[in-house]
Biopython code that builds the backbone (N, CA, C, O; Angstrom):
import numpy as np
from Bio.PDB.StructureBuilder import StructureBuilder

atoms = [
    (1, "MET", "N", (0.847, -1.181, 0.000)),
    (1, "MET", "CA", (0.000, 0.000, 0.000)),
    (1, "MET", "C", (0.890, 1.240, 0.000)),
    (1, "MET", "O", (1.876, 1.304, 0.735)),
    (2, "VAL", "N", (0.539, 2.225, -0.827)),
    (2, "VAL", "CA", (1.318, 3.449, -0.969)),
    (2, "VAL", "C", (0.899, 4.430, 0.126)),
    (2, "VAL", "O", (-0.292, 4.631, 0.365)),
    (3, "SER", "N", (1.883, 5.038, 0.788)),
    (3, "SER", "CA", (1.576, 5.995, 1.859)),
    (3, "SER", "C", (1.146, 7.330, 1.254)),
    (3, "SER", "O", (1.399, 7.609, 0.082)),
    (4, "ILE", "N", (0.502, 8.133, 2.067)),
    (4, "ILE", "CA", (0.070, 9.455, 1.600)),
    (4, "ILE", "C", (1.267, 10.323, 1.241)),
    (4, "ILE", "O", (1.196, 11.117, 0.304)),
    (5, "ASP", "N", (2.376, 10.178, 1.984)),
    (5, "ASP", "CA", (3.585, 10.942, 1.665)),
    (5, "ASP", "C", (4.109, 10.580, 0.278)),
    (5, "ASP", "O", (4.495, 11.459, -0.492)),
    (6, "ASP", "N", (4.122, 9.287, -0.040)),
    (6, "ASP", "CA", (4.578, 8.859, -1.362)),
    (6, "ASP", "C", (3.670, 9.409, -2.459)),
    (6, "ASP", "O", (4.141, 9.866, -3.500)),
    (7, "ARG", "N", (2.355, 9.358, -2.210)),
    (7, "ARG", "CA", (1.402, 9.878, -3.197)),
    (7, "ARG", "C", (1.587, 11.378, -3.392)),
    (7, "ARG", "O", (1.592, 11.868, -4.522)),
    (8, "LEU", "N", (1.742, 12.114, -2.274)),
    (8, "LEU", "CA", (1.939, 13.560, -2.370)),
    (8, "LEU", "C", (3.236, 13.897, -3.092)),
    (8, "LEU", "O", (3.265, 14.799, -3.930)),
    (9, "ASN", "N", (4.298, 13.185, -2.774)),
    (9, "ASN", "CA", (5.586, 13.432, -3.444)),
    (9, "ASN", "C", (5.475, 13.220, -4.952)),
    (9, "ASN", "O", (6.039, 13.984, -5.735)),
    (10, "GLN", "N", (4.751, 12.186, -5.355)),
    (10, "GLN", "CA", (4.554, 11.921, -6.780)),
    (10, "GLN", "C", (3.770, 13.066, -7.432)),
    (10, "GLN", "O", (4.130, 13.540, -8.509)),
    (11, "ILE", "N", (2.703, 13.499, -6.772)),
    (11, "ILE", "CA", (1.890, 14.599, -7.309)),
    (11, "ILE", "C", (2.712, 15.879, -7.393)),
    (11, "ILE", "O", (2.639, 16.599, -8.390)),
    (12, "ILE", "N", (3.488, 16.167, -6.359)),
    (12, "ILE", "CA", (4.317, 17.378, -6.346)),
    (12, "ILE", "C", (5.334, 17.351, -7.485)),
    (12, "ILE", "O", (5.529, 18.361, -8.162)),
    (13, "ARG", "N", (5.972, 16.226, -7.699)),
    (13, "ARG", "CA", (6.933, 16.114, -8.806)),
    (13, "ARG", "C", (6.253, 16.380, -10.145)),
    (13, "ARG", "O", (6.811, 17.064, -11.002)),
    (14, "GLU", "N", (5.044, 15.837, -10.326)),
    (14, "GLU", "CA", (4.298, 16.063, -11.570)),
    (14, "GLU", "C", (3.939, 17.535, -11.742)),
    (14, "GLU", "O", (4.081, 18.092, -12.830)),
    (15, "LEU", "N", (3.472, 18.164, -10.659)),
    (15, "LEU", "CA", (3.094, 19.577, -10.732)),
    (15, "LEU", "C", (4.288, 20.450, -11.095)),
    (15, "LEU", "O", (4.199, 21.303, -11.979)),
    (16, "ILE", "N", (5.402, 20.232, -10.409)),
    (16, "ILE", "CA", (6.610, 21.014, -10.692)),
    (16, "ILE", "C", (7.086, 20.752, -12.119)),
    (16, "ILE", "O", (7.475, 21.677, -12.833)),
    (17, "GLY", "N", (7.053, 19.507, -12.519)),
    (17, "GLY", "CA", (7.455, 19.146, -13.885)),
    (17, "GLY", "C", (6.596, 19.793, -14.955)),
    (17, "GLY", "O", (7.056, 20.037, -16.070)),
    (18, "ASN", "N", (5.343, 20.071, -14.611)),
    (18, "ASN", "CA", (4.424, 20.705, -15.562)),
    (18, "ASN", "C", (4.373, 22.228, -15.415)),
    (18, "ASN", "O", (3.556, 22.893, -16.053)),
    (19, "GLY", "N", (5.252, 22.775, -14.570)),
    (19, "GLY", "CA", (5.333, 24.229, -14.447)),
    (19, "GLY", "C", (4.242, 24.866, -13.610)),
    (19, "GLY", "O", (3.991, 26.065, -13.730)),
    (20, "ILE", "N", (3.593, 24.086, -12.769)),
    (20, "ILE", "CA", (2.528, 24.618, -11.907)),
    (20, "ILE", "C", (3.174, 25.316, -10.713)),
    (20, "ILE", "O", (4.027, 24.740, -10.038)),
    (21, "THR", "N", (2.762, 26.566, -10.455)),
    (21, "THR", "CA", (3.322, 27.316, -9.331)),
    (21, "THR", "C", (2.696, 26.858, -8.021)),
    (21, "THR", "O", (1.654, 26.203, -8.015)),
    (22, "LEU", "N", (3.334, 27.204, -6.928)),
    (22, "LEU", "CA", (2.806, 26.868, -5.603)),
    (22, "LEU", "C", (1.424, 27.493, -5.417)),
    (22, "LEU", "O", (0.511, 26.852, -4.897)),
    (23, "GLU", "N", (1.280, 28.736, -5.841)),
    (23, "GLU", "CA", (-0.017, 29.422, -5.702)),
    (23, "GLU", "C", (-1.117, 28.679, -6.461)),
    (23, "GLU", "O", (-2.219, 28.496, -5.944)),
    (24, "GLN", "N", (-0.815, 28.254, -7.685)),
    (24, "GLN", "CA", (-1.795, 27.514, -8.474)),
    (24, "GLN", "C", (-2.132, 26.180, -7.821)),
    (24, "GLN", "O", (-3.296, 25.779, -7.780)),
    (25, "ALA", "N", (-1.118, 25.495, -7.313)),
    (25, "ALA", "CA", (-1.333, 24.190, -6.686)),
    (25, "ALA", "C", (-2.165, 24.321, -5.413)),
    (25, "ALA", "O", (-3.069, 23.519, -5.175)),
    (26, "VAL", "N", (-1.861, 25.332, -4.594)),
    (26, "VAL", "CA", (-2.600, 25.537, -3.347)),
    (26, "VAL", "C", (-4.052, 25.884, -3.644)),
    (26, "VAL", "O", (-4.962, 25.350, -3.008)),
    (27, "GLU", "N", (-4.275, 26.781, -4.611)),
    (27, "GLU", "CA", (-5.642, 27.157, -4.957)),
    (27, "GLU", "C", (-6.434, 25.967, -5.490)),
    (27, "GLU", "O", (-7.603, 25.793, -5.148)),
    (28, "ALA", "N", (-5.803, 25.153, -6.321)),
    (28, "ALA", "CA", (-6.483, 23.977, -6.875)),
    (28, "ALA", "C", (-6.830, 22.985, -5.771)),
    (28, "ALA", "O", (-7.947, 22.470, -5.717)),
    (29, "PHE", "N", (-5.858, 22.720, -4.883)),
    (29, "PHE", "CA", (-6.091, 21.771, -3.799)),
    (29, "PHE", "C", (-7.191, 22.278, -2.872)),
    (29, "PHE", "O", (-8.104, 21.535, -2.510)),
    (30, "GLU", "N", (-7.094, 23.559, -2.489)),
    (30, "GLU", "CA", (-8.091, 24.131, -1.587)),
    (30, "GLU", "C", (-9.488, 24.075, -2.217)),
    (30, "GLU", "O", (-10.468, 23.751, -1.547)),
    (31, "GLY", "N", (-9.563, 24.390, -3.497)),
    (31, "GLY", "CA", (-10.850, 24.349, -4.187)),
    (31, "GLY", "C", (-11.457, 22.956, -4.196)),
    (31, "GLY", "O", (-12.640, 22.785, -3.904)),
    (32, "LYS", "N", (-10.647, 21.967, -4.530)),
    (32, "LYS", "CA", (-11.126, 20.573, -4.552)),
    (32, "LYS", "C", (-11.549, 20.113, -3.155)),
    (32, "LYS", "O", (-12.548, 19.411, -2.997)),
    (33, "TYR", "N", (-10.781, 20.515, -2.154)),
    (33, "TYR", "CA", (-11.070, 20.130, -0.767)),
    (33, "TYR", "C", (-12.397, 20.735, -0.317)),
    (33, "TYR", "O", (-13.208, 20.072, 0.330)),
    (34, "ILE", "N", (-12.604, 22.007, -0.671)),
    (34, "ILE", "CA", (-13.849, 22.685, -0.308)),
    (34, "ILE", "C", (-15.033, 22.046, -1.026)),
    (34, "ILE", "O", (-16.076, 21.810, -0.415)),
    (35, "VAL", "N", (-14.881, 21.768, -2.301)),
    (35, "VAL", "CA", (-15.970, 21.136, -3.059)),
    (35, "VAL", "C", (-16.322, 19.783, -2.450)),
    (35, "VAL", "O", (-17.500, 19.442, -2.343)),
    (36, "ALA", "N", (-15.314, 19.010, -2.051)),
    (36, "ALA", "CA", (-15.575, 17.697, -1.443)),
    (36, "ALA", "C", (-16.335, 17.859, -0.127)),
    (36, "ALA", "O", (-17.269, 17.105, 0.144)),
    (37, "ALA", "N", (-15.939, 18.840, 0.692)),
    (37, "ALA", "CA", (-16.627, 19.066, 1.969)),
    (37, "ALA", "C", (-18.047, 19.558, 1.747)),
    (37, "ALA", "O", (-18.966, 19.153, 2.458)),
    (38, "MET", "N", (-18.228, 20.430, 0.764)),
    (38, "MET", "CA", (-19.574, 20.933, 0.474)),
    (38, "MET", "C", (-20.464, 19.816, -0.069)),
    (38, "MET", "O", (-21.649, 19.755, 0.261)),
    (39, "SER", "N", (-19.918, 18.954, -0.877)),
    (39, "SER", "CA", (-20.695, 17.824, -1.403)),
    (39, "SER", "C", (-21.068, 16.857, -0.292)),
    (39, "SER", "O", (-22.197, 16.370, -0.237)),
    (40, "ALA", "N", (-20.113, 16.579, 0.598)),
    (40, "ALA", "CA", (-20.378, 15.660, 1.706)),
    (40, "ALA", "C", (-21.446, 16.208, 2.645)),
    (40, "ALA", "O", (-22.207, 15.444, 3.239)),
    (41, "SER", "N", (-21.501, 17.537, 2.779)),
    (41, "SER", "CA", (-22.500, 18.157, 3.667)),
    (41, "SER", "C", (-23.765, 18.543, 2.906)),
    (41, "SER", "O", (-24.651, 19.199, 3.454)),
    (42, "ARG", "N", (-23.845, 18.134, 1.647)),
    (42, "ARG", "CA", (-24.993, 18.430, 0.774)),
    (42, "ARG", "C", (-25.304, 19.922, 0.727)),
    (42, "ARG", "O", (-26.465, 20.327, 0.777)),
    (43, "GLY", "N", (-24.242, 20.739, 0.629)),
    (43, "GLY", "CA", (-24.399, 22.182, 0.465)),
    (43, "GLY", "C", (-24.567, 22.961, 1.754)),
    (43, "GLY", "O", (-24.761, 24.176, 1.721)),
    (44, "ASN", "N", (-24.497, 22.277, 2.894)),
    (44, "ASN", "CA", (-24.646, 22.968, 4.175)),
    (44, "ASN", "C", (-23.299, 23.583, 4.555)),
    (44, "ASN", "O", (-22.358, 22.877, 4.917)),
    (45, "VAL", "N", (-23.225, 24.918, 4.466)),
    (45, "VAL", "CA", (-21.969, 25.625, 4.702)),
    (45, "VAL", "C", (-21.498, 25.453, 6.141)),
    (45, "VAL", "O", (-20.300, 25.295, 6.379)),
    (46, "THR", "N", (-22.413, 25.480, 7.102)),
    (46, "THR", "CA", (-22.031, 25.342, 8.506)),
    (46, "THR", "C", (-21.390, 23.984, 8.761)),
    (46, "THR", "O", (-20.349, 23.900, 9.414)),
    (47, "GLN", "N", (-22.006, 22.917, 8.248)),
    (47, "GLN", "CA", (-21.432, 21.575, 8.433)),
    (47, "GLN", "C", (-20.095, 21.442, 7.719)),
    (47, "GLN", "O", (-19.149, 20.873, 8.263)),
    (48, "ALA", "N", (-20.018, 21.966, 6.505)),
    (48, "ALA", "CA", (-18.772, 21.884, 5.745)),
    (48, "ALA", "C", (-17.662, 22.665, 6.443)),
    (48, "ALA", "O", (-16.520, 22.208, 6.489)),
    (49, "SER", "N", (-17.985, 23.835, 6.986)),
    (49, "SER", "CA", (-16.963, 24.636, 7.660)),
    (49, "SER", "C", (-16.449, 23.926, 8.908)),
    (49, "SER", "O", (-15.262, 24.008, 9.223)),
    (50, "LYS", "N", (-17.330, 23.233, 9.616)),
    (50, "LYS", "CA", (-16.888, 22.459, 10.788)),
    (50, "LYS", "C", (-15.960, 21.334, 10.355)),
    (50, "LYS", "O", (-14.938, 21.096, 10.997)),
    (51, "ALA", "N", (-16.301, 20.643, 9.280)),
    (51, "ALA", "CA", (-15.463, 19.545, 8.788)),
    (51, "ALA", "C", (-14.097, 20.063, 8.325)),
    (51, "ALA", "O", (-13.085, 19.378, 8.477)),
    (52, "LEU", "N", (-14.077, 21.264, 7.767)),
    (52, "LEU", "CA", (-12.827, 21.853, 7.276)),
    (52, "LEU", "C", (-12.022, 22.530, 8.379)),
    (52, "LEU", "O", (-10.834, 22.805, 8.213)),
    (53, "GLY", "N", (-12.689, 22.800, 9.520)),
    (53, "GLY", "CA", (-12.000, 23.467, 10.625)),
    (53, "GLY", "C", (-11.836, 24.955, 10.429)),
    (53, "GLY", "O", (-10.884, 25.551, 10.933)),
    (54, "VAL", "N", (-12.777, 25.573, 9.684)),
    (54, "VAL", "CA", (-12.744, 27.025, 9.482)),
    (54, "VAL", "C", (-14.093, 27.608, 9.866)),
    (54, "VAL", "O", (-15.097, 26.897, 9.917)),
    (55, "HIS", "N", (-14.110, 28.911, 10.137)),
    (55, "HIS", "CA", (-15.365, 29.590, 10.451)),
    (55, "HIS", "C", (-16.230, 29.629, 9.198)),
    (55, "HIS", "O", (-15.707, 29.710, 8.086)),
    (56, "ARG", "N", (-17.543, 29.572, 9.364)),
    (56, "ARG", "CA", (-18.427, 29.548, 8.198)),
    (56, "ARG", "C", (-18.295, 30.810, 7.349)),
    (56, "ARG", "O", (-18.457, 30.747, 6.130)),
    (57, "ASN", "N", (-18.002, 31.958, 7.971)),
    (57, "ASN", "CA", (-17.800, 33.185, 7.190)),
    (57, "ASN", "C", (-16.571, 33.068, 6.299)),
    (57, "ASN", "O", (-16.565, 33.554, 5.168)),
    (58, "THR", "N", (-15.528, 32.418, 6.816)),
    (58, "THR", "CA", (-14.326, 32.188, 6.016)),
    (58, "THR", "C", (-14.662, 31.319, 4.810)),
    (58, "THR", "O", (-14.211, 31.586, 3.696)),
    (59, "LEU", "N", (-15.454, 30.281, 5.039)),
    (59, "LEU", "CA", (-15.842, 29.407, 3.935)),
    (59, "LEU", "C", (-16.697, 30.163, 2.923)),
    (59, "LEU", "O", (-16.495, 30.022, 1.717)),
    (60, "HIS", "N", (-17.648, 30.962, 3.398)),
    (60, "HIS", "CA", (-18.462, 31.778, 2.483)),
    (60, "HIS", "C", (-17.564, 32.670, 1.632)),
    (60, "HIS", "O", (-17.752, 32.764, 0.420)),
    (61, "ASN", "N", (-16.591, 33.324, 2.261)),
    (61, "ASN", "CA", (-15.693, 34.211, 1.520)),
    (61, "ASN", "C", (-14.894, 33.445, 0.479)),
    (61, "ASN", "O", (-14.709, 33.928, -0.638)),
    (62, "LYS", "N", (-14.423, 32.265, 0.830)),
    (62, "LYS", "CA", (-13.671, 31.449, -0.121)),
    (62, "LYS", "C", (-14.565, 31.002, -1.280)),
    (62, "LYS", "O", (-14.127, 30.980, -2.430)),
    (63, "LEU", "N", (-15.798, 30.651, -0.982)),
    (63, "LEU", "CA", (-16.734, 30.232, -2.031)),
    (63, "LEU", "C", (-17.001, 31.377, -3.005)),
    (63, "LEU", "O", (-17.189, 31.149, -4.200)),
    (64, "ARG", "N", (-17.017, 32.598, -2.498)),
    (64, "ARG", "CA", (-17.272, 33.753, -3.359)),
    (64, "ARG", "C", (-16.036, 34.205, -4.121)),
    (64, "ARG", "O", (-16.146, 34.710, -5.238)),
    (65, "SER", "N", (-14.852, 34.027, -3.526)),
    (65, "SER", "CA", (-13.668, 34.671, -4.086)),
    (65, "SER", "C", (-12.781, 33.756, -4.923)),
    (65, "SER", "O", (-12.128, 34.235, -5.850)),
    (66, "GLN", "N", (-12.735, 32.484, -4.637)),
    (66, "GLN", "CA", (-11.799, 31.617, -5.354)),
    (66, "GLN", "C", (-12.202, 31.411, -6.801)),
    (66, "GLN", "O", (-13.350, 31.090, -7.107)),
    (67, "THR", "N", (-11.244, 31.602, -7.673)),
    (67, "THR", "CA", (-11.471, 31.447, -9.108)),
    (67, "THR", "C", (-12.032, 30.072, -9.441)),
    (67, "THR", "O", (-12.959, 29.948, -10.242)),
    (68, "MET", "N", (-11.465, 29.039, -8.822)),
    (68, "MET", "CA", (-11.903, 27.667, -9.104)),
    (68, "MET", "C", (-13.342, 27.414, -8.684)),
    (68, "MET", "O", (-14.021, 26.562, -9.257)),
    (69, "LEU", "N", (-13.806, 28.153, -7.685)),
    (69, "LEU", "CA", (-15.125, 27.888, -7.126)),
    (69, "LEU", "C", (-16.208, 28.801, -7.702)),
    (69, "LEU", "O", (-17.353, 28.754, -7.254)),
    (70, "ASN", "N", (-15.862, 29.625, -8.680)),
    (70, "ASN", "CA", (-16.873, 30.505, -9.274)),
    (70, "ASN", "C", (-18.054, 29.678, -9.749)),
    (70, "ASN", "O", (-17.890, 28.690, -10.464)),
    (71, "GLY", "N", (-19.226, 30.088, -9.349)),
    (71, "GLY", "CA", (-20.425, 29.362, -9.713)),
    (71, "GLY", "C", (-20.850, 28.357, -8.672)),
    (71, "GLY", "O", (-22.039, 28.064, -8.553)),
    (72, "PHE", "N", (-19.905, 27.815, -7.905)),
    (72, "PHE", "CA", (-20.270, 26.817, -6.901)),
    (72, "PHE", "C", (-21.082, 27.468, -5.797)),
    (72, "PHE", "O", (-22.076, 26.898, -5.345)),
    (73, "ALA", "N", (-20.677, 28.660, -5.353)),
    (73, "ALA", "CA", (-21.409, 29.365, -4.288)),
    (73, "ALA", "C", (-22.820, 29.688, -4.762)),
    (73, "ALA", "O", (-23.773, 29.576, -3.991)),
    (74, "ASP", "N", (-22.962, 30.087, -6.018)),
    (74, "ASP", "CA", (-24.281, 30.411, -6.560)),
    (74, "ASP", "C", (-25.195, 29.194, -6.592)),
    (74, "ASP", "O", (-26.413, 29.318, -6.465)),
    (75, "SER", "N", (-24.603, 28.023, -6.760)),
    (75, "SER", "CA", (-25.419, 26.820, -6.877)),
    (75, "SER", "C", (-25.913, 26.308, -5.527)),
    (75, "SER", "O", (-26.841, 25.500, -5.482)),
    (76, "ILE", "N", (-25.308, 26.766, -4.417)),
    (76, "ILE", "CA", (-25.731, 26.246, -3.122)),
    (76, "ILE", "C", (-26.703, 27.156, -2.394)),
    (76, "ILE", "O", (-27.516, 26.677, -1.604)),
    (77, "ARG", "N", (-26.637, 28.441, -2.639)),
    (77, "ARG", "CA", (-27.539, 29.376, -1.974)),
    (77, "ARG", "C", (-27.886, 30.501, -2.926)),
    (77, "ARG", "O", (-27.021, 30.983, -3.657)),
    (78, "PRO", "N", (-29.155, 30.933, -2.929)),
    (78, "PRO", "CA", (-29.508, 32.064, -3.777)),
    (78, "PRO", "C", (-28.887, 33.352, -3.229)),
    (78, "PRO", "O", (-28.693, 33.495, -2.022)),
    (79, "VAL", "N", (-28.584, 34.273, -4.124)),
    (79, "VAL", "CA", (-28.033, 35.556, -3.721)),
    (79, "VAL", "C", (-29.154, 36.403, -3.135)),
    (79, "VAL", "O", (-30.242, 36.499, -3.703)),
    (80, "ARG", "N", (-28.872, 37.013, -1.993)),
    (80, "ARG", "CA", (-29.856, 37.920, -1.405)),
    (80, "ARG", "C", (-29.766, 39.255, -2.114)),
    (80, "ARG", "O", (-28.683, 39.819, -2.269)),
    (81, "ARG", "N", (-30.894, 39.749, -2.535)),
    (81, "ARG", "CA", (-30.906, 41.019, -3.255)),
    (81, "ARG", "C", (-31.623, 42.078, -2.430)),
    (81, "ARG", "O", (-32.653, 41.819, -1.806)),
    (82, "ARG", "N", (-31.058, 43.259, -2.443)),
    (82, "ARG", "CA", (-31.700, 44.370, -1.756)),
    (82, "ARG", "C", (-32.748, 44.967, -2.667)),
    (82, "ARG", "O", (-32.582, 45.013, -3.886)),
    (83, "ILE", "N", (-33.812, 45.416, -2.069)),
    (83, "ILE", "CA", (-34.872, 46.069, -2.837)),
    (83, "ILE", "C", (-34.469, 47.527, -2.993)),
    (83, "ILE", "O", (-34.190, 48.212, -2.009)),
    (84, "SER", "N", (-34.441, 47.993, -4.226)),
    (84, "SER", "CA", (-34.086, 49.396, -4.435)),
    (84, "SER", "C", (-35.264, 50.274, -4.043)),
    (84, "SER", "O", (-36.408, 49.820, -4.008)),
    (85, "SER", "N", (-34.977, 51.518, -3.754)),
    (85, "SER", "CA", (-36.035, 52.447, -3.329)),
    (85, "SER", "C", (-37.036, 52.681, -4.446)),
    (85, "SER", "O", (-38.161, 53.107, -4.184)),
    (86, "ASN", "N", (-36.648, 52.409, -5.698)),
    (86, "ASN", "CA", (-37.565, 52.587, -6.832)),
    (86, "ASN", "C", (-38.664, 51.529, -6.833)),
    (86, "ASN", "O", (-39.744, 51.764, -7.376)),
    (87, "ASN", "N", (-38.404, 50.363, -6.230)),
    (87, "ASN", "CA", (-39.374, 49.269, -6.256)),
    (87, "ASN", "C", (-40.274, 49.232, -5.024)),
    (87, "ASN", "O", (-41.163, 48.384, -4.937)),
    (88, "VAL", "N", (-40.059, 50.132, -4.078)),
    (88, "VAL", "CA", (-40.832, 50.135, -2.843)),
    (88, "VAL", "C", (-42.139, 50.892, -3.070)),
    (88, "VAL", "O", (-42.140, 52.001, -3.604)),
    (89, "VAL", "N", (-43.246, 50.285, -2.660)),
    (89, "VAL", "CA", (-44.549, 50.941, -2.771)),
    (89, "VAL", "C", (-44.716, 51.837, -1.558)),
    (89, "VAL", "O", (-44.630, 51.389, -0.414)),
    (90, "ARG", "N", (-44.951, 53.092, -1.825)),
    (90, "ARG", "CA", (-45.080, 54.060, -0.736)),
    (90, "ARG", "C", (-46.538, 54.476, -0.583)),
    (90, "ARG", "O", (-47.318, 54.469, -1.536)),
    (91, "ALA", "N", (-46.874, 54.836, 0.646)),
    (91, "ALA", "CA", (-48.231, 55.334, 0.922)),
    (91, "ALA", "C", (-48.390, 56.698, 0.260)),
    (91, "ALA", "O", (-47.434, 57.473, 0.208)),
    (92, "PRO", "N", (-49.578, 57.002, -0.243)),
    (92, "PRO", "CA", (-49.796, 58.306, -0.885)),
    (92, "PRO", "C", (-49.651, 59.446, 0.120)),
    (92, "PRO", "O", (-49.950, 59.295, 1.305)),
    (93, "LYS", "N", (-49.185, 60.593, -0.383)),
    (93, "LYS", "CA", (-49.010, 61.761, 0.472)),
    (93, "LYS", "C", (-50.162, 62.736, 0.260)),
    (93, "LYS", "O", (-50.729, 62.843, -0.828)),
    (94, "SER", "N", (-50.482, 63.433, 1.328)),
    (94, "SER", "CA", (-51.536, 64.443, 1.236)),
    (94, "SER", "C", (-50.950, 65.720, 0.650)),
    (94, "SER", "O", (-49.752, 65.782, 0.375)),
    (95, "SER", "N", (-51.772, 66.724, 0.460)),
    (95, "SER", "CA", (-51.337, 67.977, -0.147)),
    (95, "SER", "C", (-50.321, 68.717, 0.722)),
    (95, "SER", "O", (-49.553, 69.529, 0.206)),
    (96, "ASN", "N", (-50.302, 68.450, 2.049)),
    (96, "ASN", "CA", (-49.336, 69.130, 2.913)),
    (96, "ASN", "C", (-48.001, 68.383, 2.980)),
    (96, "ASN", "O", (-47.120, 68.793, 3.735)),
    (97, "GLY", "N", (-47.821, 67.295, 2.210)),
    (97, "GLY", "CA", (-46.573, 66.572, 2.153)),
    (97, "GLY", "C", (-46.435, 65.437, 3.158)),
    (97, "GLY", "O", (-45.450, 64.699, 3.127)),
    (98, "LYS", "N", (-47.403, 65.290, 4.040)),
    (98, "LYS", "CA", (-47.350, 64.207, 5.031)),
    (98, "LYS", "C", (-48.047, 62.977, 4.482)),
    (98, "LYS", "O", (-48.941, 63.081, 3.643)),
    (99, "THR", "N", (-47.642, 61.831, 4.951)),
    (99, "THR", "CA", (-48.236, 60.574, 4.510)),
    (99, "THR", "C", (-49.622, 60.430, 5.126)),
    (99, "THR", "O", (-49.822, 60.596, 6.329)),
    (100, "ARG", "N", (-50.579, 60.111, 4.239)),
    (100, "ARG", "CA", (-51.939, 59.910, 4.734)),
    (100, "ARG", "C", (-52.094, 58.538, 5.335)),
    (100, "ARG", "O", (-51.496, 57.571, 4.863)),
    (101, "SER", "N", (-52.896, 58.451, 6.376)),
    (101, "SER", "CA", (-53.191, 57.136, 6.940)),
    (101, "SER", "C", (-54.334, 56.528, 6.153)),
    (101, "SER", "O", (-55.168, 57.246, 5.601)),
    (102, "ARG", "N", (-54.372, 55.236, 6.102)),
    (102, "ARG", "CA", (-55.397, 54.544, 5.294)),
    (102, "ARG", "C", (-56.570, 54.165, 6.117)),
    (102, "ARG", "O", (-57.522, 53.579, 5.602)),
]
sb = StructureBuilder()
sb.init_structure("model")
sb.init_model(0)
sb.init_chain("A")
sb.init_seg("    ")
for serial, (resi, resn, name, xyz) in enumerate(atoms, 1):
    if name == "N":
        sb.init_residue(resn, " ", resi, " ")
    sb.init_atom(name, np.array(xyz, "f"), 0.0, 1.0, " ", f" {name:<3s}", serial, name[0])
structure = sb.get_structure()
């Protein structure tokens, strides 16, 4: 049976041989790890963050910011949208400028 160290050393040699930078390798690994945790928790960010050992806000930020994870955050939770003041229904005002009661 091959140890995890042997497997990692083989992967690292391949990455370096293919010109992959440390930053690219870390981002790819982190992205895959997060996706696996999110899949295992069926999209529950709180459960996934506990499994990963990070605060849920940290996980939310990573889901939003990581290039590899673009779209993944959108697929697990809908984006909350603010209602603009143009879409708010306001009560009619009287001639003196005050809001009339109904």
